[in-house]
N, CA, C and O atoms as a MOPAC input file, in Angstrom:
PM7 MOZYME 1SCF
protein

 N    -25.71800 1    10.91200 1   -12.84100 1
 C    -26.07800 1    10.19400 1   -11.66000 1
 C    -25.84500 1    11.09600 1   -10.43400 1
 O    -24.77700 1    11.68800 1   -10.28000 1
 N    -26.82300 1    11.18300 1    -9.60600 1
 C    -26.73100 1    12.03700 1    -8.41500 1
 C    -25.93900 1    11.29500 1    -7.34400 1
 O    -26.11200 1    10.09300 1    -7.14000 1
 N    -25.08400 1    12.02400 1    -6.67700 1
 C    -24.30800 1    11.44400 1    -5.59000 1
 C    -25.10300 1    11.44600 1    -4.31000 1
 O    -25.95400 1    12.31100 1    -4.10400 1
 N    -24.83900 1    10.50100 1    -3.45800 1
 C    -25.51100 1    10.42800 1    -2.16600 1
 C    -24.85200 1    11.42900 1    -1.22400 1
 O    -23.63100 1    11.58500 1    -1.22300 1
 N    -25.66400 1    12.09600 1    -0.43300 1
 C    -25.13400 1    13.08900 1     0.50700 1
 C    -24.66900 1    12.45900 1     1.79600 1
 O    -23.82200 1    13.03700 1     2.47800 1
 N    -25.18000 1    11.30600 1     2.16000 1
 C    -24.79000 1    10.57100 1     3.35100 1
 C    -24.97000 1    11.36800 1     4.63600 1
 O    -24.27500 1    11.12100 1     5.62100 1
 N    -25.88800 1    12.31200 1     4.63300 1
 C    -26.22800 1    13.12900 1     5.79800 1
 C    -25.01300 1    13.89900 1     6.35500 1
 O    -24.85200 1    14.07100 1     7.56300 1
 N    -24.16100 1    14.35600 1     5.39900 1
 C    -22.95800 1    15.11100 1     5.77600 1
 C    -22.85000 1    16.30300 1     4.82700 1
 O    -23.33900 1    16.25300 1     3.69800 1
 N    -22.19300 1    17.39400 1     5.30100 1
 C    -22.00000 1    18.50600 1     4.39800 1
 C    -20.85400 1    18.18000 1     3.44500 1
 O    -20.14400 1    17.19200 1     3.63100 1
 N    -20.68200 1    19.01400 1     2.43000 1
 C    -19.77200 1    18.66800 1     1.33000 1
 C    -18.31300 1    18.55400 1     1.77800 1
 O    -17.59600 1    17.66000 1     1.32900 1
 N    -17.87900 1    19.43900 1     2.64500 1
 C    -16.48100 1    19.37400 1     3.09900 1
 C    -16.21200 1    18.11800 1     3.92100 1
 O    -15.15400 1    17.50100 1     3.79700 1
 N    -17.17500 1    17.74600 1     4.76200 1
 C    -16.99800 1    16.53300 1     5.55600 1
 C    -17.00800 1    15.30200 1     4.65200 1
 O    -16.20700 1    14.38700 1     4.84000 1
 N    -17.89500 1    15.27700 1     3.69000 1
 C    -17.97700 1    14.14400 1     2.76200 1
 C    -16.67400 1    14.00500 1     1.94700 1
 O    -16.17200 1    12.89800 1     1.75200 1
 N    -16.14000 1    15.13800 1     1.47800 1
 C    -14.90700 1    15.11900 1     0.70000 1
 C    -13.75300 1    14.62300 1     1.53700 1
 O    -12.96700 1    13.80500 1     1.05800 1
 N    -13.61900 1    15.07900 1     2.75500 1
 C    -12.56900 1    14.64000 1     3.65300 1
 C    -12.72500 1    13.14000 1     4.02900 1
 O    -11.73800 1    12.41100 1     4.12100 1
 N    -13.93500 1    12.72000 1     4.23600 1
 C    -14.18700 1    11.33400 1     4.58700 1
 C    -13.76000 1    10.41000 1     3.44000 1
 O    -13.12100 1     9.38500 1     3.68100 1
 N    -14.10300 1    10.75800 1     2.21000 1
 C    -13.74000 1     9.92200 1     1.06600 1
 C    -12.25800 1     9.97400 1     0.77500 1
 O    -11.68900 1     8.98900 1     0.30400 1
 N    -11.61600 1    11.10100 1     1.04400 1
 C    -10.14000 1    11.16800 1     0.89500 1
 C     -9.49900 1    10.18800 1     1.87000 1
 O     -8.60900 1     9.43000 1     1.48600 1
 N     -9.93800 1    10.19400 1     3.11600 1
 C     -9.40400 1     9.28200 1     4.11400 1
 C     -9.69200 1     7.83900 1     3.76700 1
 O     -8.83600 1     6.97000 1     3.93500 1
 N    -10.89000 1     7.58100 1     3.28500 1
 C    -11.25300 1     6.20000 1     2.89700 1
 C    -10.41700 1     5.73600 1     1.72400 1
 O     -9.96700 1     4.59000 1     1.71000 1
 N    -10.19600 1     6.59300 1     0.74100 1
 C     -9.36300 1     6.22200 1    -0.40600 1
 C     -7.92400 1     5.95800 1     0.00100 1
 O     -7.30000 1     5.01100 1    -0.47800 1
 N     -7.39900 1     6.79800 1     0.88900 1
 C     -6.03200 1     6.58100 1     1.35600 1
 C     -5.91300 1     5.25300 1     2.06800 1
 O     -4.97600 1     4.49900 1     1.80500 1
 N     -6.83900 1     4.94300 1     2.96400 1
 C     -6.80300 1     3.65400 1     3.66100 1
 C     -7.04200 1     2.49200 1     2.71900 1
 O     -6.43900 1     1.43000 1     2.87300 1
 N     -7.91400 1     2.68300 1     1.74600 1
 C     -8.21400 1     1.62700 1     0.78300 1
 C     -6.96700 1     1.24500 1     0.00300 1
 O     -6.66800 1     0.06100 1    -0.14900 1
 N     -6.23300 1     2.24800 1    -0.49600 1
 C     -5.02100 1     1.92700 1    -1.28000 1
 C     -3.87700 1     1.44000 1    -0.35800 1
 O     -3.01000 1     0.68600 1    -0.79800 1
 N     -3.87900 1     1.85800 1     0.87400 1
 C     -2.83200 1     1.43000 1     1.79600 1
 C     -3.02000 1    -0.07600 1     2.13500 1
 O     -2.05900 1    -0.84500 1     2.12500 1
 N     -4.24500 1    -0.46400 1     2.42700 1
 C     -4.52400 1    -1.84500 1     2.87800 1
 C     -5.09400 1    -2.72500 1     1.77200 1
 O     -5.19800 1    -3.93800 1     1.95200 1
 N     -5.46300 1    -2.14900 1     0.64300 1
 C     -6.05500 1    -2.80300 1    -0.52400 1
 C     -7.41700 1    -3.39500 1    -0.26300 1
 O     -7.94500 1    -4.11500 1    -1.11100 1
 N     -7.99800 1    -3.11400 1     0.87900 1
 C     -9.39700 1    -3.43300 1     1.16900 1
 C     -9.77800 1    -2.72800 1     2.45300 1
 O     -8.94100 1    -2.51700 1     3.33000 1
 N    -11.06100 1    -2.36000 1     2.55900 1
 C    -11.56600 1    -1.78400 1     3.79500 1
 C    -12.97300 1    -2.29200 1     4.03300 1
 O    -13.66300 1    -2.69800 1     3.09800 1
 N    -13.40100 1    -2.26800 1     5.29900 1
 C    -14.77000 1    -2.63500 1     5.66300 1
 C    -15.49200 1    -1.34900 1     6.01000 1
 O    -15.01100 1    -0.55000 1     6.81300 1
 N    -16.65400 1    -1.15700 1     5.39900 1
 C    -17.44800 1     0.06200 1     5.60200 1
 C    -18.91900 1    -0.26900 1     5.37300 1
 O    -19.27900 1    -1.43200 1     5.19400 1
 N    -19.75100 1     0.74100 1     5.38000 1
 C    -21.17100 1     0.51000 1     5.08800 1
 C    -21.30800 1     0.28400 1     3.59100 1
 O    -20.46200 1     0.71700 1     2.80900 1
 N    -22.36400 1    -0.38700 1     3.20000 1
 C    -22.58200 1    -0.71200 1     1.79300 1
 C    -22.76000 1     0.54500 1     0.94400 1
 O    -22.26100 1     0.60300 1    -0.18000 1
 N    -23.45100 1     1.53000 1     1.45400 1
 C    -23.66900 1     2.77100 1     0.69700 1
 C    -22.36900 1     3.51400 1     0.47800 1
 O    -22.11900 1     4.01900 1    -0.61700 1
 N    -21.52700 1     3.58800 1     1.51800 1
 C    -20.22900 1     4.25900 1     1.37100 1
 C    -19.34200 1     3.49500 1     0.39200 1
 O    -18.61000 1     4.10900 1    -0.38500 1
 N    -19.39600 1     2.17400 1     0.41800 1
 C    -18.59400 1     1.37800 1    -0.50200 1
 C    -19.05900 1     1.63000 1    -1.95800 1
 O    -18.23100 1     1.70800 1    -2.86600 1
 N    -20.35400 1     1.75400 1    -2.16700 1
 C    -20.85700 1     2.00800 1    -3.51600 1
 C    -20.45500 1     3.39600 1    -4.01700 1
 O    -20.24800 1     3.59100 1    -5.21500 1
 N    -20.34500 1     4.35300 1    -3.10100 1
 C    -19.90400 1     5.70400 1    -3.47900 1
 C    -18.38500 1     5.75900 1    -3.66100 1
 O    -17.88600 1     6.55500 1    -4.45700 1
 N    -17.65600 1     4.92800 1    -2.93800 1
 C    -16.18700 1     4.92900 1    -3.01500 1
 C    -15.67700 1     4.27000 1    -4.29600 1
 O    -14.63300 1     4.65900 1    -4.82100 1
 N    -16.38800 1     3.30100 1    -4.78600 1
 C    -15.93700 1     2.52300 1    -5.95800 1
 C    -15.59000 1     3.36400 1    -7.16000 1
 O    -14.48200 1     3.20500 1    -7.67100 1
 N    -16.45200 1     4.26300 1    -7.67000 1
 C    -16.09400 1     5.04200 1    -8.86500 1
 C    -14.89200 1     5.94500 1    -8.63800 1
 O    -14.08900 1     6.14400 1    -9.54900 1
 N    -14.75600 1     6.49300 1    -7.43700 1
 C    -13.60300 1     7.34300 1    -7.13600 1
 C    -12.31100 1     6.55900 1    -7.16900 1
 O    -11.31000 1     7.02600 1    -7.71400 1
 N    -12.32400 1     5.36400 1    -6.58600 1
 C    -11.12100 1     4.52200 1    -6.54900 1
 C    -10.75500 1     4.08700 1    -7.97000 1
 O     -9.57700 1     4.07600 1    -8.32800 1
 N    -11.73900 1     3.73400 1    -8.76900 1
 C    -11.46500 1     3.25300 1   -10.11100 1
 C    -10.94000 1     4.37100 1   -10.99000 1
 O    -10.10000 1     4.12300 1   -11.85500 1
 N    -11.40500 1     5.58700 1   -10.79500 1
 C    -10.87800 1     6.71500 1   -11.56000 1
 C     -9.41000 1     6.98700 1   -11.20700 1
 O     -8.59700 1     7.29300 1   -12.08000 1
 N     -9.08800 1     6.87100 1    -9.92000 1
 C     -7.70300 1     7.07300 1    -9.51300 1
 C     -6.79200 1     5.99900 1   -10.05600 1
 O     -5.67400 1     6.30500 1   -10.46900 1
 N     -7.22800 1     4.74600 1   -10.07200 1
 C     -6.41700 1     3.68200 1   -10.67100 1
 C     -6.22800 1     3.88900 1   -12.14700 1
 O     -5.13000 1     3.68400 1   -12.66400 1
 N     -7.28500 1     4.29600 1   -12.84700 1
 C     -7.16500 1     4.57700 1   -14.29400 1
 C     -6.18300 1     5.69800 1   -14.54000 1
 O     -5.38000 1     5.61900 1   -15.46900 1
 N     -6.22700 1     6.73600 1   -13.73400 1
 C     -5.27200 1     7.84700 1   -13.85100 1
 C     -3.88300 1     7.37200 1   -13.56700 1
 O     -2.94500 1     7.78200 1   -14.25100 1
 N     -3.71000 1     6.51200 1   -12.57200 1
 C     -2.36900 1     6.04000 1   -12.17500 1
 C     -1.79100 1     5.08900 1   -13.21200 1
 O     -0.57300 1     4.91500 1   -13.25300 1
 N     -2.59600 1     4.47900 1   -14.03400 1
 C     -2.05900 1     3.60400 1   -15.07000 1
 C     -1.19600 1     4.39400 1   -16.04600 1
 O     -0.25800 1     3.84500 1   -16.62400 1
 N     -1.50600 1     5.69300 1   -16.23900 1
 C     -0.68400 1     6.55400 1   -17.07600 1
 C      0.38000 1     7.14800 1   -16.16000 1
 O      0.13600 1     8.14900 1   -15.48700 1
 N      1.55200 1     6.53600 1   -16.13500 1
 C      2.58300 1     6.87700 1   -15.17200 1
 C      3.36500 1     8.11200 1   -15.63400 1
 O      4.51000 1     7.99600 1   -16.06900 1
 N      2.74900 1     9.28100 1   -15.53800 1
 C      3.40500 1    10.52600 1   -15.91600 1
 C      3.27600 1    11.48900 1   -14.71900 1
 O      2.54000 1    11.24900 1   -13.76300 1
 N      4.03200 1    12.58400 1   -14.83100 1
 C      4.05800 1    13.55600 1   -13.74500 1
 C      2.68900 1    14.19700 1   -13.51800 1
 O      2.28200 1    14.40600 1   -12.37500 1
 N      1.98600 1    14.50600 1   -14.59700 1
 C      0.67500 1    15.14900 1   -14.44400 1
 C     -0.30300 1    14.20300 1   -13.77500 1
 O     -1.13300 1    14.64400 1   -12.98000 1
 N     -0.22600 1    12.90300 1   -14.07900 1
 C     -1.09300 1    11.91700 1   -13.44100 1
 C     -0.78000 1    11.85000 1   -11.94000 1
 O     -1.69300 1    11.77400 1   -11.11800 1
 N      0.47000 1    11.87800 1   -11.59500 1
 C      0.84900 1    11.86300 1   -10.16200 1
 C      0.31100 1    13.09300 1    -9.44200 1
 O     -0.15100 1    12.99400 1    -8.30600 1
 N      0.36800 1    14.23800 1   -10.08900 1
 C     -0.15100 1    15.46000 1    -9.48000 1
 C     -1.66000 1    15.39600 1    -9.27500 1
 O     -2.17200 1    15.85100 1    -8.25200 1
 N     -2.37500 1    14.82700 1   -10.25400 1
 C     -3.81500 1    14.68700 1   -10.12400 1
 C     -4.20100 1    13.75700 1    -8.97000 1
 O     -5.12500 1    14.03800 1    -8.20700 1
 N     -3.46600 1    12.63700 1    -8.86100 1
 C     -3.74600 1    11.68800 1    -7.77500 1
 C     -3.34400 1    12.27500 1    -6.44100 1
 O     -4.01400 1    12.04200 1    -5.43500 1
 N     -2.25400 1    13.03600 1    -6.41500 1
 C     -1.78100 1    13.62500 1    -5.16900 1
 C     -2.72600 1    14.70500 1    -4.62600 1
 O     -2.67400 1    15.02800 1    -3.43900 1
 N     -3.58300 1    15.26100 1    -5.47800 1
 C     -4.60100 1    16.20300 1    -5.01000 1
 C     -5.59800 1    15.51700 1    -4.09800 1
 O     -6.11700 1    16.14100 1    -3.17300 1
 N     -5.87900 1    14.23000 1    -4.34200 1
 C     -6.86800 1    13.49600 1    -3.59400 1
 C     -6.19300 1    12.73300 1    -2.43000 1
 O     -6.63900 1    12.80000 1    -1.28500 1
 N     -5.12700 1    12.02300 1    -2.75300 1
 C     -4.40200 1    11.21600 1    -1.73800 1
 C     -3.15400 1    11.99500 1    -1.35600 1
 O     -2.24600 1    12.14800 1    -2.17300 1
 N     -3.09800 1    12.47300 1    -0.15900 1
 C     -2.00400 1    13.35400 1     0.23500 1
 C     -0.82700 1    12.62300 1     0.88400 1
 O      0.17300 1    13.24400 1     1.24500 1
 N     -0.95100 1    11.32100 1     1.02900 1
 C      0.14100 1    10.52900 1     1.63700 1
 C      1.08800 1    10.05300 1     0.52700 1
 O      0.66900 1     9.33300 1    -0.37900 1
 N      2.33800 1    10.44600 1     0.59700 1
 C      3.29000 1    10.14200 1    -0.47800 1
 C      3.55200 1     8.65300 1    -0.61400 1
 O      3.69800 1     8.16600 1    -1.73500 1
 N      3.61600 1     7.91700 1     0.48100 1
 C      3.86200 1     6.46800 1     0.39300 1
 C      2.70700 1     5.75100 1    -0.31100 1
 O      2.92500 1     4.81100 1    -1.07500 1
 N      1.47300 1     6.20500 1    -0.04800 1
 C      0.32400 1     5.59000 1    -0.65300 1
 C      0.27600 1     5.90500 1    -2.14700 1
 O     -0.07100 1     5.04000 1    -2.95100 1
 N      0.61700 1     7.12600 1    -2.51900 1
 C      0.66600 1     7.47900 1    -3.94600 1
 C      1.73000 1     6.65300 1    -4.64300 1
 O      1.50400 1     6.17300 1    -5.75400 1
 N      2.88900 1     6.47800 1    -4.01500 1
 C      3.96000 1     5.68300 1    -4.57500 1
 C      3.49500 1     4.23900 1    -4.75000 1
 O      3.75300 1     3.62900 1    -5.78700 1
 N      2.81000 1     3.68600 1    -3.74400 1
 C      2.30800 1     2.32700 1    -3.81100 1
 C      1.30000 1     2.20700 1    -4.96200 1
 O      1.32300 1     1.23100 1    -5.71100 1
 N      0.42300 1     3.19500 1    -5.09500 1
 C     -0.58600 1     3.16100 1    -6.14700 1
 C      0.06900 1     3.12800 1    -7.53200 1
 O     -0.33900 1     2.34900 1    -8.39300 1
 N      1.07000 1     3.96100 1    -7.74200 1
 C      1.71900 1     4.02000 1    -9.05100 1
 C      2.67500 1     2.86000 1    -9.31300 1
 O      2.77700 1     2.40200 1   -10.45100 1
 N      3.36500 1     2.38000 1    -8.30500 1
 C      4.40300 1     1.36700 1    -8.50600 1
 C      3.90600 1    -0.06300 1    -8.36100 1
 O      4.43400 1    -0.96200 1    -9.01500 1
 N      2.88800 1    -0.29900 1    -7.50400 1
 C      2.44800 1    -1.65400 1    -7.26100 1
 C      1.03200 1    -1.93800 1    -7.79100 1
 O      0.80700 1    -2.95000 1    -8.45600 1
 N      0.08300 1    -1.04000 1    -7.49500 1
 C     -1.31600 1    -1.35000 1    -7.79000 1
 C     -1.65600 1    -1.11600 1    -9.25400 1
 O     -2.20100 1    -2.01500 1    -9.89400 1
 N     -1.36000 1     0.04500 1    -9.80600 1
 C     -1.74700 1     0.37400 1   -11.16600 1
 C     -1.10200 1    -0.57500 1   -12.21600 1
 O     -1.78300 1    -0.94400 1   -13.17300 1
 N      0.17400 1    -0.98000 1   -12.07400 1
 C      0.74100 1    -1.86900 1   -13.09400 1
 C      0.03200 1    -3.23800 1   -13.19500 1
 O      0.12200 1    -3.90300 1   -14.22700 1
 N     -0.66100 1    -3.65300 1   -12.14000 1
 C     -1.40600 1    -4.91300 1   -12.17500 1
 C     -2.57400 1    -4.84900 1   -13.17400 1
 O     -3.02100 1    -5.87600 1   -13.68500 1
 N     -3.05200 1    -3.64200 1   -13.44100 1
 C     -4.29000 1    -3.49400 1   -14.22100 1
 C     -4.03500 1    -2.84600 1   -15.57700 1
 O     -4.93900 1    -2.21400 1   -16.12300 1
 N     -2.83900 1    -2.98000 1   -16.13800 1
 C     -2.56200 1    -2.34300 1   -17.42100 1
 C     -3.38500 1    -2.95400 1   -18.55500 1
 O     -3.75500 1    -2.24000 1   -19.48700 1
 N     -3.68200 1    -4.25300 1   -18.50200 1
 C     -4.44200 1    -4.89500 1   -19.56400 1
 C     -5.94400 1    -4.91300 1   -19.29600 1
 O     -6.72200 1    -5.31100 1   -20.16300 1
 N     -6.35100 1    -4.49400 1   -18.12400 1
 C     -7.75600 1    -4.57300 1   -17.71500 1
 C     -8.45000 1    -3.22100 1   -18.03600 1
 O     -7.96300 1    -2.17100 1   -17.61700 1
 N     -9.55800 1    -3.24300 1   -18.76000 1
 C    -10.20700 1    -1.96600 1   -19.14600 1
 C    -11.01200 1    -1.30400 1   -18.04100 1
 O    -11.43300 1    -0.16200 1   -18.22400 1
 N    -11.24700 1    -1.94000 1   -16.92300 1
 C    -12.00900 1    -1.35500 1   -15.82800 1
 C    -12.41000 1    -2.45000 1   -14.85700 1
 O    -12.02600 1    -3.60800 1   -15.02100 1
 N    -13.17400 1    -2.08400 1   -13.85700 1
 C    -13.62200 1    -3.07900 1   -12.87300 1
 C    -12.49400 1    -3.53400 1   -11.97700 1
 O    -12.23600 1    -4.73200 1   -11.85300 1
 N    -11.82400 1    -2.58600 1   -11.35200 1
 C    -10.65600 1    -2.92400 1   -10.52300 1
 C    -11.05900 1    -3.26500 1    -9.08300 1
 O    -10.23200 1    -3.77000 1    -8.32400 1
 N    -12.27500 1    -3.00900 1    -8.70500 1
 C    -12.71500 1    -3.25500 1    -7.33600 1
 C    -13.92200 1    -4.15600 1    -7.31300 1
 O    -14.63900 1    -4.27100 1    -8.30600 1
 N    -14.14900 1    -4.79200 1    -6.18900 1
 C    -15.38600 1    -5.55400 1    -5.98400 1
 C    -15.89000 1    -5.30300 1    -4.57000 1
 O    -15.11800 1    -5.05200 1    -3.64500 1
 N    -17.20600 1    -5.38000 1    -4.43300 1
 C    -17.82900 1    -5.12700 1    -3.15800 1
 C    -18.47600 1    -6.44900 1    -2.68400 1
 O    -19.29700 1    -7.04500 1    -3.38100 1
 N    -18.08300 1    -6.87300 1    -1.49500 1
 C    -18.62800 1    -8.08600 1    -0.88700 1
 C    -19.55700 1    -7.68900 1     0.24500 1
 O    -19.12500 1    -7.03700 1     1.19600 1
 N    -20.82700 1    -8.06900 1     0.16200 1
 C    -21.77900 1    -7.74200 1     1.21300 1
 C    -21.50000 1    -8.65800 1     2.42800 1
 O    -21.13000 1    -9.82400 1     2.29200 1
 N    -21.69700 1    -8.06300 1     3.61500 1
 C    -21.45800 1    -8.78700 1     4.85200 1
 C    -22.72500 1    -8.76900 1     5.68400 1
 O    -23.79100 1    -8.36500 1     5.21700 1
 N    -22.59100 1    -9.21100 1     6.91900 1
 C    -23.65700 1    -9.22600 1     7.88100 1
 C    -24.03800 1    -7.79700 1     8.27500 1
 O    -23.20700 1    -6.89200 1     8.19800 1
 N    -25.28800 1    -7.58800 1     8.69500 1
 C    -25.67200 1    -6.24900 1     9.20000 1
 C    -24.98600 1    -5.96100 1    10.53800 1
 O    -24.72800 1    -6.87200 1    11.32500 1
 N    -24.70200 1    -4.70400 1    10.77800 1
 C    -24.07900 1    -4.29500 1    12.04300 1
 C    -25.04600 1    -4.51500 1    13.18200 1
 O    -26.25300 1    -4.32000 1    13.03600 1
 N    -24.51900 1    -4.91500 1    14.29500 1
 C    -25.37000 1    -5.34600 1    15.42800 1
 C    -26.14700 1    -4.17300 1    16.05700 1
 O    -27.30700 1    -4.33800 1    16.43400 1
 N    -25.52600 1    -3.01400 1    16.16900 1
 C    -26.15600 1    -1.93000 1    16.86800 1
 C    -27.35300 1    -1.31100 1    16.13300 1
 O    -28.42700 1    -1.13900 1    16.71000 1
 N    -27.15200 1    -0.98500 1    14.87100 1
 C    -28.21600 1    -0.30200 1    14.12400 1
 C    -28.64300 1    -1.05400 1    12.85900 1
 O    -29.44200 1    -0.53500 1    12.08000 1
 N    -28.13800 1    -2.23300 1    12.64900 1
 C    -28.50600 1    -3.10600 1    11.54600 1
 C    -28.23300 1    -2.46900 1    10.17300 1
 O    -28.94100 1    -2.76000 1     9.20800 1
 N    -27.20700 1    -1.60000 1    10.08000 1
 C    -26.85200 1    -1.05500 1     8.77300 1
 C    -26.06300 1    -2.11000 1     8.00300 1
 O    -25.31300 1    -2.89100 1     8.58900 1
 N    -26.24000 1    -2.12400 1     6.69500 1
 C    -25.60200 1    -3.13000 1     5.84400 1
 C    -24.10100 1    -2.82800 1     5.78100 1
 O    -23.70700 1    -1.68600 1     5.54300 1
 N    -23.28600 1    -3.82600 1     5.99000 1
 C    -21.82400 1    -3.70100 1     5.96400 1
 C    -21.32200 1    -4.32100 1     4.67100 1
 O    -21.99200 1    -5.16200 1     4.07200 1
 N    -20.13900 1    -3.89900 1     4.24700 1
 C    -19.54300 1    -4.44700 1     3.04300 1
 C    -18.02800 1    -4.32800 1     3.12900 1
 O    -17.50500 1    -3.49100 1     3.86500 1
 N    -17.33000 1    -5.16200 1     2.37900 1
 C    -15.89500 1    -5.04400 1     2.20400 1
 C    -15.67800 1    -4.65400 1     0.74700 1
 O    -16.19400 1    -5.31400 1    -0.15500 1
 N    -14.92900 1    -3.60200 1     0.51500 1
 C    -14.53500 1    -3.20100 1    -0.84100 1
 C    -13.07300 1    -3.58500 1    -0.97300 1
 O    -12.26100 1    -3.22400 1    -0.12000 1
 N    -12.72500 1    -4.30600 1    -2.01600 1
 C    -11.35800 1    -4.75900 1    -2.18200 1
 C    -10.95300 1    -4.71500 1    -3.65800 1
 O    -11.79100 1    -4.64300 1    -4.55600 1
 N     -9.66300 1    -4.76100 1    -3.86700 1
 C     -9.12900 1    -4.76500 1    -5.23600 1
 C     -9.30000 1    -6.14600 1    -5.82900 1
 O     -9.15600 1    -7.14800 1    -5.13000 1
 N     -9.60900 1    -6.20500 1    -7.13000 1
 C     -9.71200 1    -7.47800 1    -7.84400 1
 C     -8.30300 1    -7.93700 1    -8.13900 1
 O     -7.43400 1    -7.12200 1    -8.45100 1
 N     -8.06800 1    -9.22100 1    -8.04400 1
 C     -6.73400 1    -9.75900 1    -8.28500 1
 C     -6.53500 1   -10.18500 1    -9.73100 1
 O     -5.45900 1   -10.66000 1   -10.09200 1

């Protein structure tokens, strides 16, 4: 599957998704554009799957993407243990109203309870 470029170069895109993932795990939901939410979902689910394996190597892999220690601790101690019996599908995307200025589709991506 080809990834969307979102009209940004690769370093900007990588930094943007790192920041979005950090905020997503900090607040357990974020509001963004629908396309960014669809691109964020597989990355977030891979990190949760990695965090379910609570070992040092898994922490190092997650810490490469999420550089905030409190957020990594929250991911491993609070978020990942909720999904030990669930095989996947940790997030859901809720479509919202279009943005008023440019009518881009908005969405909320949140963790499934």
